[in-house]
C-alpha positions as CSV (number, residue, x, y, z in Angstrom):
1,M,31.4,-34.5,128.5
2,A,31.6,-36.9,125.6
3,S,32.1,-35.6,122.1
4,A,32.0,-37.1,118.7
5,C,32.3,-36.4,115.0
6,A,29.8,-37.8,112.5
7,L,28.6,-37.6,108.9
8,H,25.0,-37.9,108.0
9,I,22.6,-37.8,105.1
10,L,19.1,-36.5,105.8
11,V,16.2,-37.4,103.5
12,K,12.4,-37.1,103.6
13,T,11.4,-40.8,103.2
14,E,12.5,-44.0,104.8
15,Q,12.5,-45.6,101.3
16,Q,15.0,-43.1,100.0
17,A,17.2,-43.6,103.0
18,I,17.1,-47.4,102.3
19,E,18.0,-46.9,98.7
20,I,21.0,-44.6,99.6
21,K,22.2,-47.1,102.2
22,A,22.2,-49.8,99.5
23,Q,24.4,-47.6,97.3
24,L,26.8,-47.1,100.3
25,A,26.9,-50.8,100.8
26,N,27.9,-51.2,97.2
27,G,30.9,-48.9,97.7
28,A,29.4,-45.5,96.9
29,N,31.2,-42.5,98.6
30,F,29.3,-41.1,101.6
31,G,30.3,-37.5,100.9
32,V,29.2,-37.6,97.3
33,L,25.8,-39.1,98.2
34,A,25.4,-36.5,101.0
35,K,26.1,-33.7,98.5
36,K,23.6,-35.2,96.0
37,Y,20.7,-36.1,98.3
38,S,20.9,-34.6,101.8
39,L,18.4,-32.0,102.9
40,C,20.8,-30.7,105.7
41,P,23.1,-27.7,105.1
42,S,25.9,-30.0,106.1
43,K,25.6,-31.5,102.6
44,K,28.0,-28.9,101.3
45,K,30.7,-30.5,103.5
46,G,29.7,-34.1,102.4
47,G,27.4,-34.5,105.4
48,D,30.1,-33.6,107.9
49,L,28.7,-32.2,111.1
50,G,32.1,-31.7,112.7
51,E,32.7,-32.4,116.4
52,F,29.8,-32.0,118.8
53,R,28.9,-32.9,122.4
54,R,26.4,-35.4,123.6
55,G,23.0,-33.8,124.0
56,K,23.5,-31.3,121.2
57,M,21.6,-33.4,118.7
58,V,18.1,-34.9,119.0
59,K,18.0,-38.0,121.2
60,A,17.6,-40.6,118.4
61,F,20.6,-39.1,116.6
62,D,22.7,-38.9,119.8
63,D,21.9,-42.5,120.7
64,V,23.4,-43.7,117.4
65,V,26.5,-41.5,117.5
66,F,27.3,-42.3,121.2
67,K,26.2,-45.9,121.5
68,R,26.6,-47.7,118.2
69,P,29.8,-48.9,116.5
70,I,31.9,-46.2,114.8
71,L,32.7,-46.2,111.0
72,K,29.5,-48.1,110.1
73,V,26.5,-46.6,108.4
74,H,23.4,-46.7,110.7
75,G,19.9,-46.0,109.7
76,P,17.4,-45.1,108.6
77,I,17.0,-43.3,111.9
78,K,13.7,-41.3,112.1
79,T,13.7,-37.9,113.8
80,K,11.4,-34.8,113.5
81,F,13.7,-33.7,110.6
82,G,13.3,-36.8,108.5
83,Y,15.3,-40.0,108.0
84,H,19.0,-40.0,108.7
85,L,21.9,-42.3,107.7
86,I,24.6,-41.7,110.2
87,K,28.3,-42.6,110.2
88,T,30.3,-41.8,113.4
89,L,33.9,-41.1,112.6
90,Y,35.2,-41.0,116.2
91,R,34.1,-40.3,119.7
92,N,35.9,-39.5,122.9
């Protein structure tokens, strides 16, 4: 079973996610922005979700982590929780 490690920032609105993504594109630190804005408990660890297996996250999230290029920020990705910016660190 495939596993991966990812960081994410979860916010309520697509507009806020777009604004944060722009800050990241301008060189802002992902972990710092996660601690400041994310609604997920993982924000304490800079958005780090640790390693998890395929199927553990909601499908839209899983699809990004397991199918899109690693080390790039993807999003906003809408789920039932809100809007995510996702950066996959590695997968195997």
